[in-house]
N, CA and C atoms of all chains as a GROMACS GRO file, in nm:
protein
  609
    1MET      N    1  14.584  -4.644   0.841
    1MET     CA    2  14.435  -4.638   0.870
    1MET      C    3  14.367  -4.801   0.904
    2THR      N    4  14.317  -4.818   0.997
    2THR     CA    5  14.249  -4.944   1.014
    2THR      C    6  14.151  -4.995   0.896
    3GLU      N    7  14.109  -5.108   0.868
    3GLU     CA    8  13.996  -5.133   0.793
    3GLU      C    9  13.887  -5.094   0.864
    4ALA      N   10  13.873  -5.099   0.993
    4ALA     CA   11  13.748  -5.078   1.090
    4ALA      C   12  13.734  -4.917   1.031
    5THR      N   13  13.821  -4.840   1.058
    5THR     CA   14  13.816  -4.695   1.016
    5THR      C   15  13.766  -4.662   0.896
    6ALA      N   16  13.828  -4.708   0.780
    6ALA     CA   17  13.787  -4.690   0.640
    6ALA      C   18  13.677  -4.729   0.580
    7THR      N   19  13.603  -4.841   0.664
    7THR     CA   20  13.467  -4.866   0.637
    7THR      C   21  13.336  -4.800   0.712
    8ARG      N   22  13.385  -4.721   0.799
    8ARG     CA   23  13.270  -4.637   0.866
    8ARG      C   24  13.202  -4.541   0.788
    9GLU      N   25  13.106  -4.514   0.796
    9GLU     CA   26  12.996  -4.440   0.749
    9GLU      C   27  12.968  -4.315   0.799
   10LYS      N   28  12.931  -4.212   0.764
   10LYS     CA   29  12.881  -4.084   0.845
   10LYS      C   30  12.712  -4.098   0.828
   11CYS      N   31  12.623  -4.082   0.953
   11CYS     CA   32  12.485  -4.082   0.934
   11CYS      C   33  12.406  -3.948   0.838
   12LYS      N   34  12.331  -3.949   0.785
   12LYS     CA   35  12.303  -3.840   0.656
   12LYS      C   36  12.229  -3.744   0.788
   13GLY      N   37  12.201  -3.794   0.868
   13GLY     CA   38  12.084  -3.671   0.976
   13GLY      C   39  12.229  -3.587   1.088
   14CYS      N   40  12.285  -3.661   1.148
   14CYS     CA   41  12.395  -3.597   1.263
   14CYS      C   42  12.500  -3.616   1.230
   15GLY      N   43  12.549  -3.653   1.133
   15GLY     CA   44  12.703  -3.667   1.092
   15GLY      C   45  12.774  -3.789   1.173
   16ARG      N   46  12.732  -3.832   1.246
   16ARG     CA   47  12.773  -3.909   1.368
   16ARG      C   48  12.854  -4.063   1.316
   17GLU      N   49  12.955  -4.083   1.334
   17GLU     CA   50  13.028  -4.197   1.239
   17GLU      C   51  12.934  -4.335   1.285
   18ILE      N   52  12.890  -4.414   1.237
   18ILE     CA   53  12.815  -4.551   1.212
   18ILE      C   54  12.885  -4.628   1.152
   19GLU      N   55  12.875  -4.802   1.190
   19GLU     CA   56  12.945  -4.890   1.165
   19GLU      C   57  12.876  -4.942   1.036
   20VAL      N   58  12.715  -4.923   1.041
   20VAL     CA   59  12.662  -4.955   0.931
   20VAL      C   60  12.524  -4.840   0.916
   21CYS      N   61  12.456  -4.860   0.801
   21CYS     CA   62  12.330  -4.782   0.794
   21CYS      C   63  12.222  -4.873   0.894
   22SER      N   64  12.142  -4.826   0.971
   22SER     CA   65  12.048  -4.866   1.059
   22SER      C   66  11.944  -4.925   0.980
   23CYS      N   67  11.901  -4.860   0.883
   23CYS     CA   68  11.753  -4.901   0.803
   23CYS      C   69  11.810  -5.023   0.696
   24CYS      N   70  11.919  -4.998   0.622
   24CYS     CA   71  11.930  -5.136   0.500
   24CYS      C   72  12.068  -5.216   0.582
   25GLU      N   73  12.128  -5.158   0.629
   25GLU     CA   74  12.242  -5.239   0.670
   25GLU      C   75  12.340  -5.311   0.588
   26GLU      N   76  12.326  -5.252   0.448
   26GLU     CA   77  12.391  -5.263   0.353
   26GLU      C   78  12.562  -5.159   0.384
   27PRO      N   79  12.680  -5.254   0.314
   27PRO     CA   80  12.774  -5.143   0.338
   27PRO      C   81  12.757  -5.009   0.212
   28HIS      N   82  12.842  -4.923   0.237
   28HIS     CA   83  12.843  -4.823   0.126
   28HIS      C   84  12.702  -4.747   0.110
   29CYS      N   85  12.627  -4.766   0.220
   29CYS     CA   86  12.475  -4.704   0.193
   29CYS      C   87  12.497  -4.573   0.163
   30PRO      N   88  12.441  -4.486   0.029
   30PRO     CA   89  12.431  -4.370   0.017
   30PRO      C   90  12.355  -4.278   0.076
   31ALA      N   91  12.257  -4.328   0.178
   31ALA     CA   92  12.190  -4.258   0.230
   31ALA      C   93  12.206  -4.314   0.423
   32ALA      N   94  12.322  -4.356   0.414
   32ALA     CA   95  12.333  -4.417   0.594
   32ALA      C   96  12.267  -4.339   0.666
   33ILE      N   97  12.224  -4.369   0.755
   33ILE     CA   98  12.127  -4.332   0.885
   33ILE      C   99  12.133  -4.377   1.016
   34CYS      N  100  12.147  -4.341   1.141
   34CYS     CA  101  12.198  -4.384   1.239
   34CYS      C  102  12.065  -4.448   1.331
   35PHE      N  103  12.022  -4.499   1.395
   35PHE     CA  104  11.902  -4.555   1.459
   35PHE      C  105  11.839  -4.465   1.507
   36GLY      N  106  11.909  -4.350   1.574
   36GLY     CA  107  11.827  -4.228   1.624
   36GLY      C  108  11.747  -4.166   1.557
   37CYS      N  109  11.843  -4.146   1.423
   37CYS     CA  110  11.814  -4.037   1.318
   37CYS      C  111  11.680  -4.106   1.227
   38LEU      N  112  11.671  -4.241   1.243
   38LEU     CA  113  11.571  -4.306   1.135
   38LEU      C  114  11.478  -4.315   1.174
   39ASN      N  115  11.453  -4.309   1.328
   39ASN     CA  116  11.328  -4.339   1.426
   39ASN      C  117  11.307  -4.168   1.449
   40GLN      N  118  11.356  -4.095   1.408
   40GLN     CA  119  11.309  -3.942   1.386
   40GLN      C  120  11.235  -3.903   1.269
   41GLU      N  121  11.340  -3.968   1.142
   41GLU     CA  122  11.288  -3.923   1.043
   41GLU      C  123  11.162  -3.988   1.017
   42LEU      N  124  11.094  -4.112   1.052
   42LEU     CA  125  11.029  -4.181   1.057
   42LEU      C  126  10.886  -4.137   1.169
   43LYS      N  127  10.906  -4.052   1.252
   43LYS     CA  128  10.872  -3.999   1.343
   43LYS      C  129  10.804  -4.104   1.449
   44GLN      N  130  10.887  -4.218   1.444
   44GLN     CA  131  10.890  -4.315   1.566
   44GLN      C  132  10.890  -4.297   1.682
   45THR      N  133  10.978  -4.147   1.715
   45THR     CA  134  11.024  -4.113   1.836
   45THR      C  135  11.012  -3.963   1.802
   46LEU      N  136  10.997  -3.871   1.909
   46LEU     CA  137  11.017  -3.712   1.885
   46LEU      C  138  11.169  -3.701   1.967
   47ARG      N  139  11.234  -3.607   1.923
   47ARG     CA  140  11.361  -3.541   2.002
   47ARG      C  141  11.286  -3.474   2.097
   48GLN      N  142  11.333  -3.462   2.239
   48GLN     CA  143  11.297  -3.396   2.343
   48GLN      C  144  11.343  -3.260   2.321
   49PRO      N  145  11.210  -3.165   2.364
   49PRO     CA  146  11.260  -3.042   2.318
   49PRO      C  147  11.349  -2.975   2.445
   50HIS      N  148  11.363  -3.044   2.545
   50HIS     CA  149  11.445  -3.004   2.656
   50HIS      C  150  11.581  -3.090   2.667
   51ALA      N  151  11.676  -3.042   2.742
   51ALA     CA  152  11.772  -3.138   2.743
   51ALA      C  153  11.800  -3.201   2.875
   52HIS      N  154  11.719  -3.089   2.973
   52HIS     CA  155  11.701  -3.115   3.114
   52HIS      C  156  11.541  -3.235   3.143
   53GLY      N  157  11.525  -3.270   3.228
   53GLY     CA  158  11.420  -3.370   3.281
   53GLY      C  159  11.282  -3.272   3.279
   54GLY      N  160  11.286  -3.189   3.254
   54GLY     CA  161  11.142  -3.119   3.306
   54GLY      C  162  11.156  -2.982   3.398
   55MET      N  163   8.177  -3.484   3.315
   55MET     CA  164   8.194  -3.457   3.201
   55MET      C  165   8.102  -3.569   3.103
   56GLY      N  166   8.048  -3.669   3.172
   56GLY     CA  167   7.951  -3.768   3.133
   56GLY      C  168   7.999  -3.890   3.070
   57PHE      N  169   8.122  -3.907   3.067
   57PHE     CA  170   8.222  -4.031   3.051
   57PHE      C  171   8.182  -4.148   3.155
   58GLY      N  172   8.116  -4.250   3.104
   58GLY     CA  173   8.107  -4.374   3.230
   58GLY      C  174   8.245  -4.427   3.244
   59ASP      N  175   8.299  -4.476   3.126
   59ASP     CA  176   8.389  -4.576   3.186
   59ASP      C  177   8.537  -4.493   3.098
   60VAL      N  178   8.628  -4.429   3.180
   60VAL     CA  179   8.741  -4.368   3.157
   60VAL      C  180   8.844  -4.459   3.164
   61SER      N  181   8.981  -4.502   3.074
   61SER     CA  182   9.097  -4.579   3.137
   61SER      C  183   9.178  -4.452   3.080
   62ASP      N  184   9.326  -4.482   3.123
   62ASP     CA  185   9.414  -4.401   3.124
   62ASP      C  186   9.532  -4.470   3.043
   63TYR      N  187   9.558  -4.471   2.909
   63TYR     CA  188   9.627  -4.563   2.841
   63TYR      C  189   9.793  -4.493   2.879
   64VAL      N  190   9.847  -4.574   2.998
   64VAL     CA  191   9.970  -4.517   3.060
   64VAL      C  192  10.095  -4.506   2.974
   65ASP      N  193  10.077  -4.593   2.882
   65ASP     CA  194  10.227  -4.593   2.764
   65ASP      C  195  10.219  -4.484   2.659
   66GLY      N  196  10.091  -4.405   2.661
   66GLY     CA  197  10.056  -4.295   2.559
   66GLY      C  198  10.045  -4.311   2.426
   67LYS      N  199  10.035  -4.240   2.352
   67LYS     CA  200   9.938  -4.216   2.230
   67LYS      C  201  10.027  -4.268   2.114
   68VAL      N  202  10.153  -4.273   2.125
   68VAL     CA  203  10.220  -4.296   2.021
   68VAL      C  204  10.213  -4.470   2.040
   69ASP      N  205  10.231  -4.537   2.134
   69ASP     CA  206  10.208  -4.659   2.163
   69ASP      C  207  10.092  -4.735   2.134
   70TRP      N  208  10.000  -4.614   2.175
   70TRP     CA  209   9.851  -4.680   2.130
   70TRP      C  210   9.851  -4.692   1.984
   71MET      N  211   9.929  -4.632   1.915
   71MET     CA  212   9.887  -4.640   1.765
   71MET      C  213  10.009  -4.744   1.694
   72ALA      N  214  10.119  -4.734   1.763
   72ALA     CA  215  10.210  -4.833   1.766
   72ALA      C  216  10.154  -4.977   1.768
   73ALA      N  217  10.023  -5.000   1.824
   73ALA     CA  218   9.976  -5.135   1.861
   73ALA      C  219   9.888  -5.166   1.748
   74GLY      N  220   9.865  -5.082   1.666
   74GLY     CA  221   9.783  -5.077   1.558
   74GLY      C  222   9.628  -5.024   1.612
   75LEU      N  223   9.601  -4.999   1.717
   75LEU     CA  224   9.458  -4.969   1.747
   75LEU      C  225   9.410  -4.811   1.699
   76PRO      N  226   9.302  -4.818   1.679
   76PRO     CA  227   9.230  -4.736   1.623
   76PRO      C  228   9.231  -4.581   1.638
   77THR      N  229   9.234  -4.487   1.530
   77THR     CA  230   9.235  -4.345   1.587
   77THR      C  231   9.141  -4.263   1.483
   78GLU      N  232   9.156  -4.142   1.564
   78GLU     CA  233   9.049  -4.026   1.515
   78GLU      C  234   9.120  -3.936   1.476
   79GLY      N  235   9.044  -3.813   1.384
   79GLY     CA  236   9.095  -3.721   1.332
   79GLY      C  237   9.135  -3.756   1.174
   80THR      N  238   9.193  -3.618   1.121
   80THR     CA  239   9.232  -3.577   0.991
   80THR      C  240   9.311  -3.686   0.930
   81ASN      N  241   9.400  -3.739   1.017
   81ASN     CA  242   9.531  -3.835   0.941
   81ASN      C  243   9.481  -3.971   0.950
   82ALA      N  244   9.401  -4.040   1.032
   82ALA     CA  245   9.314  -4.127   1.054
   82ALA      C  246   9.283  -4.159   0.926
   83GLN      N  247   9.265  -4.057   0.828
   83GLN     CA  248   9.146  -4.144   0.711
   83GLN      C  249   9.265  -4.154   0.629
   84HIS      N  250   9.377  -4.123   0.623
   84HIS     CA  251   9.507  -4.201   0.532
   84HIS      C  252   9.559  -4.367   0.590
   85PRO      N  253   9.587  -4.414   0.494
   85PRO     CA  254   9.606  -4.531   0.521
   85PRO      C  255   9.774  -4.519   0.561
   86ARG      N  256   9.783  -4.616   0.663
   86ARG     CA  257   9.963  -4.634   0.699
   86ARG      C  258  10.016  -4.737   0.682
   87ALA      N  259  10.148  -4.747   0.743
   87ALA     CA  260  10.207  -4.872   0.686
   87ALA      C  261  10.137  -5.004   0.757
   88GLY      N  262  10.085  -5.007   0.865
   88GLY     CA  263  10.003  -5.116   0.930
   88GLY      C  264   9.875  -5.155   0.832
   89ASP      N  265   9.830  -5.077   0.761
   89ASP     CA  266   9.721  -5.111   0.680
   89ASP      C  267   9.782  -5.149   0.557
   90VAL      N  268   9.840  -5.112   0.459
   90VAL     CA  269   9.923  -5.176   0.369
   90VAL      C  270  10.024  -5.270   0.383
   91ALA      N  271  10.061  -5.354   0.468
   91ALA     CA  272  10.173  -5.457   0.531
   91ALA      C  273  10.077  -5.555   0.508
   92ARG      N  274  10.120  -5.660   0.454
   92ARG     CA  275  10.038  -5.793   0.414
   92ARG      C  276  10.067  -5.881   0.555
   93LYS      N  277   9.946  -5.898   0.599
   93LYS     CA  278   9.927  -6.000   0.715
   93LYS      C  279   9.991  -6.115   0.693
   94ASP      N  280   9.968  -6.191   0.563
   94ASP     CA  281   9.988  -6.315   0.549
   94ASP      C  282  10.096  -6.356   0.474
   95VAL      N  283  10.218  -6.315   0.541
   95VAL     CA  284  10.391  -6.336   0.511
   95VAL      C  285  10.388  -6.456   0.541
   96PRO      N  286  10.475  -6.547   0.513
   96PRO     CA  287  10.518  -6.678   0.553
   96PRO      C  288  10.583  -6.657   0.690
   97THR      N  289  10.565  -6.726   0.785
   97THR     CA  290  10.676  -6.758   0.886
   97THR      C  291  10.741  -6.819   0.954
   98CYS      N  292  10.838  -6.816   0.956
   98CYS     CA  293  10.934  -6.949   1.044
   98CYS      C  294  10.979  -6.957   1.178
   99SER      N  295  11.034  -7.051   1.225
   99SER     CA  296  11.111  -7.051   1.347
   99SER      C  297  11.275  -7.039   1.302
  100LEU      N  298  11.354  -7.011   1.436
  100LEU     CA  299  11.532  -7.041   1.405
  100LEU      C  300  11.532  -7.174   1.378
  101THR      N  301  11.493  -7.276   1.411
  101THR     CA  302  11.522  -7.414   1.386
  101THR      C  303  11.479  -7.488   1.259
  102GLU      N  304  11.408  -7.433   1.185
  102GLU     CA  305  11.378  -7.473   1.067
  102GLU      C  306  11.455  -7.473   0.949
  103LYS      N  307  11.501  -7.549   0.881
  103LYS     CA  308  11.589  -7.555   0.749
  103LYS      C  309  11.562  -7.465   0.633
  104LEU      N  310  11.636  -7.410   0.608
  104LEU     CA  311  11.612  -7.287   0.479
  104LEU      C  312  11.571  -7.326   0.382
  105GLY      N  313  11.541  -7.445   0.343
  105GLY     CA  314  11.527  -7.524   0.204
  105GLY      C  315  11.332  -7.539   0.204
  106ASP      N  316  11.322  -7.596   0.370
  106ASP     CA  317  11.156  -7.632   0.382
  106ASP      C  318  11.065  -7.504   0.408
  107VAL      N  319  11.170  -7.366   0.402
  107VAL     CA  320  11.087  -7.219   0.437
  107VAL      C  321  11.075  -7.207   0.295
  108LYS      N  322  11.181  -7.186   0.201
  108LYS     CA  323  11.187  -7.176   0.100
  108LYS      C  324  11.065  -7.198   0.009
  109THR      N  325  11.030  -7.311   0.023
  109THR     CA  326  10.948  -7.417  -0.020
  109THR      C  327  10.818  -7.367   0.006
  110ARG      N  328  10.788  -7.355   0.109
  110ARG     CA  329  10.687  -7.322   0.174
  110ARG      C  330  10.629  -7.164   0.133
  111ALA      N  331  10.758  -7.097   0.118
  111ALA     CA  332  10.701  -6.960   0.097
  111ALA      C  333  10.671  -6.964  -0.043
  112LYS      N  334  10.756  -7.025  -0.127
  112LYS     CA  335  10.750  -7.031  -0.288
  112LYS      C  336  10.543  -7.047  -0.314
  113ALA      N  337  10.522  -7.151  -0.234
  113ALA     CA  338  10.415  -7.236  -0.289
  113ALA      C  339  10.314  -7.141  -0.241
  114GLN      N  340  10.321  -7.011  -0.137
  114GLN     CA  341  10.235  -6.922  -0.118
  114GLN      C  342  10.279  -6.779  -0.200
  115GLY      N  343  10.382  -6.796  -0.282
  115GLY     CA  344  10.391  -6.696  -0.376
  115GLY      C  345  10.507  -6.582  -0.322
  116TRP      N  346  10.551  -6.629  -0.271
  116TRP     CA  347  10.626  -6.500  -0.183
  116TRP      C  348  10.798  -6.575  -0.183
  117ASP      N  349  10.867  -6.482  -0.142
  117ASP     CA  350  11.038  -6.452  -0.196
  117ASP      C  351  11.074  -6.411  -0.077
  118ALA      N  352  10.987  -6.384   0.033
  118ALA     CA  353  11.034  -6.342   0.161
  118ALA      C  354  11.034  -6.428   0.264
  119ALA      N  355  11.070  -6.423   0.400
  119ALA     CA  356  10.931  -6.490   0.532
  119ALA      C  357  11.012  -6.424   0.611
  120VAL      N  358  10.954  -6.410   0.759
  120VAL     CA  359  10.966  -6.339   0.883
  120VAL      C  360  11.002  -6.443   0.962
  121VAL      N  361  11.143  -6.424   1.044
  121VAL     CA  362  11.158  -6.574   1.143
  121VAL      C  363  11.093  -6.474   1.276
  122VAL      N  364  11.041  -6.571   1.358
  122VAL     CA  365  10.945  -6.554   1.476
  122VAL      C  366  10.952  -6.624   1.575
  123ASN      N  367  10.947  -6.579   1.707
  123ASN     CA  368  10.906  -6.695   1.792
  123ASN      C  369  10.758  -6.744   1.799
  124GLU      N  370  10.738  -6.778   1.906
  124GLU     CA  371  10.580  -6.851   1.941
  124GLU      C  372  10.480  -6.748   1.955
  125GLU      N  373  10.546  -6.618   2.007
  125GLU     CA  374  10.470  -6.507   2.023
  125GLU      C  375  10.469  -6.414   1.950
  126ARG      N  376  10.486  -6.432   1.836
  126ARG     CA  377  10.518  -6.350   1.685
  126ARG      C  378  10.607  -6.229   1.734
  127VAL      N  379  10.703  -6.269   1.780
  127VAL     CA  380  10.825  -6.163   1.784
  127VAL      C  381  10.947  -6.177   1.703
  128VAL      N  382  10.965  -6.071   1.617
  128VAL     CA  383  11.037  -6.116   1.496
  128VAL      C  384  11.179  -6.082   1.537
  129PHE      N  385  11.251  -6.213   1.498
  129PHE     CA  386  11.395  -6.240   1.512
  129PHE      C  387  11.472  -6.204   1.426
  130GLY      N  388  11.425  -6.235   1.282
  130GLY     CA  389  11.490  -6.174   1.167
  130GLY      C  390  11.406  -6.191   1.097
  131LEU      N  391  11.493  -6.172   0.928
  131LEU     CA  392  11.402  -6.171   0.803
  131LEU      C  393  11.493  -6.243   0.708
  132LEU      N  394  11.435  -6.330   0.640
  132LEU     CA  395  11.431  -6.351   0.488
  132LEU      C  396  11.414  -6.330   0.381
  133ARG      N  397  11.521  -6.250   0.298
  133ARG     CA  398  11.454  -6.197   0.186
  133ARG      C  399  11.533  -6.302   0.086
  134ALA      N  400  11.493  -6.264  -0.040
  134ALA     CA  401  11.544  -6.349  -0.161
  134ALA      C  402  11.661  -6.424  -0.149
  135LYS      N  403  11.766  -6.319  -0.131
  135LYS     CA  404  11.856  -6.353  -0.124
  135LYS      C  405  11.934  -6.447  -0.041
  136GLU      N  406  11.831  -6.445   0.115
  136GLU     CA  407  11.902  -6.555   0.190
  136GLU      C  408  11.812  -6.655   0.175
  137LEU      N  409  11.702  -6.652   0.094
  137LEU     CA  410  11.613  -6.786   0.079
  137LEU      C  411  11.688  -6.869  -0.020
  138ASP      N  412  11.787  -6.814  -0.096
  138ASP     CA  413  11.848  -6.859  -0.206
  138ASP      C  414  11.967  -6.946  -0.148
  139GLY      N  415  11.966  -6.912   0.001
  139GLY     CA  416  12.131  -7.000   0.049
  139GLY      C  417  12.099  -7.138   0.044
  140ASP      N  418  12.208  -7.216   0.099
  140ASP     CA  419  12.237  -7.389   0.105
  140ASP      C  420  12.079  -7.403   0.190
  141PRO      N  421  11.979  -7.482   0.110
  141PRO     CA  422  11.898  -7.543   0.171
  141PRO      C  423  11.858  -7.632   0.326
  142GLN      N  424  11.999  -7.653   0.326
  142GLN     CA  425  11.992  -7.742   0.480
  142GLN      C  426  12.021  -7.668   0.582
  143GLN      N  427  12.094  -7.508   0.572
  143GLN     CA  428  12.105  -7.424   0.645
  143GLN      C  429  12.003  -7.380   0.770
  144LEU      N  430  12.050  -7.382   0.898
  144LEU     CA  431  11.924  -7.348   0.968
  144LEU      C  432  11.930  -7.213   0.933
  145VAL      N  433  11.774  -7.154   0.981
  145VAL     CA  434  11.733  -7.018   0.969
  145VAL      C  435  11.798  -6.941   1.007
  146GLU      N  436  11.831  -6.983   1.155
  146GLU     CA  437  11.888  -6.868   1.236
  146GLU      C  438  12.054  -6.826   1.188
  147LYS      N  439  12.078  -6.917   1.107
  147LYS     CA  440  12.238  -6.891   1.034
  147LYS      C  441  12.242  -6.826   0.919
  148ALA      N  442  12.108  -6.868   0.850
  148ALA     CA  443  12.086  -6.735   0.708
  148ALA      C  444  12.008  -6.653   0.724
  149MET      N  445  11.956  -6.603   0.804
  149MET     CA  446  11.848  -6.497   0.840
  149MET      C  447  11.969  -6.352   0.834
  150ARG      N  448  11.869  -6.243   0.838
  150ARG     CA  449  11.935  -6.115   0.899
  150ARG      C  450  11.862  -6.084   1.012
  151PRO      N  451  11.955  -6.093   1.078
  151PRO     CA  452  11.914  -6.091   1.267
  151PRO      C  453  11.898  -5.945   1.290
  152GLY      N  454  11.774  -5.960   1.361
  152GLY     CA  455  11.748  -5.818   1.401
  152GLY      C  456  11.724  -5.714   1.307
  153PRO      N  457  11.643  -5.729   1.206
  153PRO     CA  458  11.613  -5.610   1.104
  153PRO      C  459  11.544  -5.476   1.162
  154SER      N  460  11.552  -5.392   1.092
  154SER     CA  461  11.508  -5.234   1.125
  154SER      C  462  11.345  -5.299   1.104
  155THR      N  463  11.260  -5.256   1.229
  155THR     CA  464  11.134  -5.253   1.185
  155THR      C  465  11.085  -5.129   1.192
  156TYR      N  466  10.924  -5.125   1.153
  156TYR     CA  467  10.861  -4.986   1.142
  156TYR      C  468  10.738  -5.017   1.193
  157ARG      N  469  10.683  -4.883   1.240
  157ARG     CA  470  10.578  -4.902   1.348
  157ARG      C  471  10.449  -4.869   1.250
  158PRO      N  472  10.348  -4.933   1.268
  158PRO     CA  473  10.215  -4.997   1.154
  158PRO      C  474  10.175  -4.801   1.118
  159TYR      N  475  10.183  -4.707   1.234
  159TYR     CA  476  10.161  -4.566   1.231
  159TYR      C  477  10.233  -4.483   1.100
  160VAL      N  478  10.331  -4.546   1.103
  160VAL     CA  479  10.430  -4.448   0.973
  160VAL      C  480  10.346  -4.449   0.859
  161SER      N  481  10.346  -4.292   0.811
  161SER     CA  482  10.281  -4.262   0.683
  161SER      C  483  10.362  -4.331   0.564
  162LEU      N  484  10.234  -4.366   0.446
  162LEU     CA  485  10.336  -4.439   0.353
  162LEU      C  486  10.395  -4.331   0.268
  163HIS      N  487  10.373  -4.220   0.285
  163HIS     CA  488  10.478  -4.095   0.237
  163HIS      C  489  10.633  -4.110   0.280
  164GLU      N  490  10.650  -4.138   0.398
  164GLU     CA  491  10.775  -4.149   0.479
  164GLU      C  492  10.828  -4.285   0.479
  165MET      N  493  10.774  -4.366   0.455
  165MET     CA  494  10.772  -4.508   0.435
  165MET      C  495  10.847  -4.561   0.275
  166LEU      N  496  10.783  -4.490   0.202
  166LEU     CA  497  10.812  -4.506   0.069
  166LEU      C  498  10.956  -4.444   0.028
  167HIS      N  499  10.970  -4.325   0.053
  167HIS     CA  500  11.100  -4.245   0.113
  167HIS      C  501  11.209  -4.329   0.125
  168THR      N  502  11.206  -4.377   0.244
  168THR     CA  503  11.294  -4.461   0.323
  168THR      C  504  11.312  -4.573   0.257
  169MET      N  505  11.216  -4.668   0.193
  169MET     CA  506  11.207  -4.800   0.116
  169MET      C  507  11.311  -4.753  -0.023
  170VAL      N  508  11.271  -4.616  -0.083
  170VAL     CA  509  11.337  -4.613  -0.200
  170VAL      C  510  11.495  -4.573  -0.207
  171ASP      N  511  11.518  -4.485  -0.074
  171ASP     CA  512  11.652  -4.472  -0.040
  171ASP      C  513  11.743  -4.535  -0.035
  172HIS      N  514  11.699  -4.663   0.034
  172HIS     CA  515  11.780  -4.771   0.092
  172HIS      C  516  11.747  -4.873   0.018
  173LYS      N  517  11.683  -4.918  -0.101
  173LYS     CA  518  11.631  -4.973  -0.175
  173LYS      C  519  11.596  -5.094  -0.133
  174LEU      N  520  11.497  -5.098  -0.051
  174LEU     CA  521  11.445  -5.206   0.057
  174LEU      C  522  11.309  -5.253  -0.046
  175VAL      N  523  11.347  -5.368  -0.070
  175VAL     CA  524  11.202  -5.408  -0.119
  175VAL      C  525  11.080  -5.438  -0.068
  176ASN      N  526  11.146  -5.481   0.074
  176ASN     CA  527  11.037  -5.509   0.193
  176ASN      C  528  11.068  -5.486   0.315
  177ALA      N  529  10.971  -5.453   0.414
  177ALA     CA  530  11.009  -5.386   0.547
  177ALA      C  531  10.900  -5.463   0.631
  178PRO      N  532  10.941  -5.488   0.771
  178PRO     CA  533  10.880  -5.563   0.828
  178PRO      C  534  10.803  -5.473   0.933
  179VAL      N  535  10.662  -5.466   0.981
  179VAL     CA  536  10.609  -5.388   1.049
  179VAL      C  537  10.586  -5.463   1.158
  180THR      N  538  10.602  -5.405   1.301
  180THR     CA  539  10.586  -5.466   1.424
  180THR      C  540  10.520  -5.347   1.506
  181THR      N  541  10.458  -5.406   1.617
  181THR     CA  542  10.404  -5.324   1.716
  181THR      C  543  10.536  -5.299   1.832
  182SER      N  544  10.524  -5.195   1.910
  182SER     CA  545  10.621  -5.126   1.962
  182SER      C  546  10.725  -5.255   2.066
  183ASP      N  547  10.643  -5.360   2.097
  183ASP     CA  548  10.653  -5.467   2.188
  183ASP      C  549  10.764  -5.580   2.060
  184GLY      N  550  10.748  -5.559   1.959
  184GLY     CA  551  10.851  -5.640   1.842
  184GLY      C  552  10.746  -5.765   1.785
  185ARG      N  553  10.603  -5.726   1.798
  185ARG     CA  554  10.521  -5.871   1.727
  185ARG      C  555  10.490  -5.842   1.605
  186LEU      N  556  10.490  -5.944   1.497
  186LEU     CA  557  10.463  -5.902   1.390
  186LEU      C  558  10.321  -5.861   1.330
  187VAL      N  559  10.322  -5.716   1.285
  187VAL     CA  560  10.190  -5.699   1.255
  187VAL      C  561  10.187  -5.752   1.056
  188GLY      N  562  10.265  -5.746   1.004
  188GLY     CA  563  10.290  -5.799   0.827
  188GLY      C  564  10.434  -5.732   0.806
  189LEU      N  565  10.410  -5.765   0.677
  189LEU     CA  566  10.564  -5.708   0.558
  189LEU      C  567  10.515  -5.631   0.477
  190LEU      N  568  10.564  -5.524   0.463
  190LEU     CA  569  10.502  -5.401   0.383
  190LEU      C  570  10.608  -5.404   0.259
  191LEU      N  571  10.573  -5.405   0.136
  191LEU     CA  572  10.605  -5.443  -0.017
  191LEU      C  573  10.605  -5.319  -0.055
  192GLN      N  574  10.748  -5.273  -0.111
  192GLN     CA  575  10.777  -5.136  -0.157
  192GLN      C  576  10.648  -5.102  -0.263
  193THR      N  577  10.616  -5.218  -0.315
  193THR     CA  578  10.555  -5.192  -0.474
  193THR      C  579  10.395  -5.165  -0.400
  194ASP      N  580  10.359  -5.222  -0.314
  194ASP     CA  581  10.246  -5.214  -0.249
  194ASP      C  582  10.221  -5.085  -0.203
  195VAL      N  583  10.330  -5.009  -0.123
  195VAL     CA  584  10.344  -4.871  -0.075
  195VAL      C  585  10.308  -4.797  -0.219
  196ALA      N  586  10.402  -4.802  -0.308
  196ALA     CA  587  10.359  -4.702  -0.415
  196ALA      C  588  10.203  -4.743  -0.500
  197ALA      N  589  10.182  -4.816  -0.493
  197ALA     CA  590  10.030  -4.859  -0.540
  197ALA      C  591   9.917  -4.780  -0.438
  198ALA      N  592   9.952  -4.802  -0.303
  198ALA     CA  593   9.859  -4.741  -0.223
  198ALA      C  594   9.868  -4.561  -0.236
  199MET      N  595   9.989  -4.511  -0.273
  199MET     CA  596   9.950  -4.367  -0.316
  199MET      C  597   9.927  -4.327  -0.404
  200GLU      N  598   9.945  -4.393  -0.481
  200GLU     CA  599   9.902  -4.353  -0.626
  200GLU      C  600   9.741  -4.355  -0.584
  201LYS      N  601   9.675  -4.453  -0.532
  201LYS     CA  602   9.524  -4.475  -0.539
  201LYS      C  603   9.481  -4.381  -0.455
  202GLU      N  604   9.586  -4.329  -0.353
  202GLU     CA  605   9.521  -4.202  -0.265
  202GLU      C  606   9.521  -4.081  -0.328
  203LYS      N  607   9.547  -4.068  -0.453
  203LYS     CA  608   9.603  -3.948  -0.524
  203LYS      C  609   9.455  -3.887  -0.564
   0.00000   0.00000   0.00000
């Protein structure tokens, strides 16, 4: 296992692998979250209700 | 309908709120991140020396500074840990580049939750085009929420 793989974290929202927590940017954050999920959590962006354009 | 002067804010309601512009309705009465963020946070440029910024911040009672350009767009953040670095170092080398920023309309409840979860003592609040509104302190958020009860 490479070092890069070993240090990857999972987003608490979507489970996607992320390099570092988008919120605190600290390694081994217990509440690691990706940029997209952080913005949704804070309601800075809203999930599109449909996958298509309308 | 009796309106004399009507404008269409093309960028939408969220962008309006992100600019810290006034809102109406039930939720408008509750303080939000932009209301509690401290507007007097010290700022500095990329080319200043860390020691000079630390001295200036300390003199104003701060252990943090926000790195901005001439239009107050946030480039980085200097928390206590970064300010304690080599005083001869340039700010651009010492700062936390591109910190996560938060919009002024985010509720205090959500901000406190995030700040506690991630052990953030402070967080920069900016408009959607990245201009600094102020620095939000976790202690201020907790105090404002206590006052709201």
